[in-house]
N, C-alpha and C positions, 0 to 999 in steps of 0.2 A: 114777437119775432122782429128782428132788426131790419133796417132798410138795406143792409148789405146783401148783394146777390150771392148766391151759393156758387163758388168757383169750382169747376171740375177740371182737374189737370194737375200738373206738377210744377213746383218751383225749381230753380237752379240748385238750391241746397238739397232738395229731395232727390233730384236726379243724381247729384254727386254722391249721396249716400248709397243709392242703388248700384252705382257703378264702382264705388270704392275709390273715387278720385276727388281731387280738390275742386271746389266750385269754379275757380279760375280756369281750370282745364275744361270743365263743362262749357263755360262761356266761349272758350277758344274753339272747341269742337263744333258748337252751334254756329259760330261765325264761319268757320271753314266749310261747313255743310250747307250754309245759306239758309238755315232754318229760322223763321220768324216766330215770335210768341203768338199764341192764338188769342190771348187776352192780356191787356196791360191793366194792372190795378195799382195805381200810384207808382211806387218804385219797384213793385214786385211784378215780374212777368210770369205768366202762366203758360206752360207748354203742354201739348197733347201727350198722353201717356206713350204713344208709339214712338216718340222722339228718343226714348232710351235706347231702343234697338237701332234706330237710325244713326246714332252717334257712337255706338259702342266701339266701332272699329274705324272711325274716321281718321284718315292719315293726317299727320301733322304737316305743317308748311316746311318748305325747304327740300333739299335733295333727298331722295329715298336712299336707304343704305345699299351698298354694293352687294350683289349676290355672292354668297359664299361659294368658293370653289368646290366642285364635286371631288370626292375622294375616289381613287380608282378601286374597282372591285377586285378582290383577289387575295 
């Protein structure tokens, strides 16, 4: 057995694959949500599995879109 510890969690690339988005988008969402990695292993950050749901619908920076006008019933 090697000296390397067994890492439990997800990398940015794995999170990106699960959400179907680019790794850069995952990094931006993590930053916007203020989520820190649970473990740093060299250049690779390891995140808890519950992060996927936490960033699934994180709003982007900037002004939110204007609400669409309601159409009159009738």
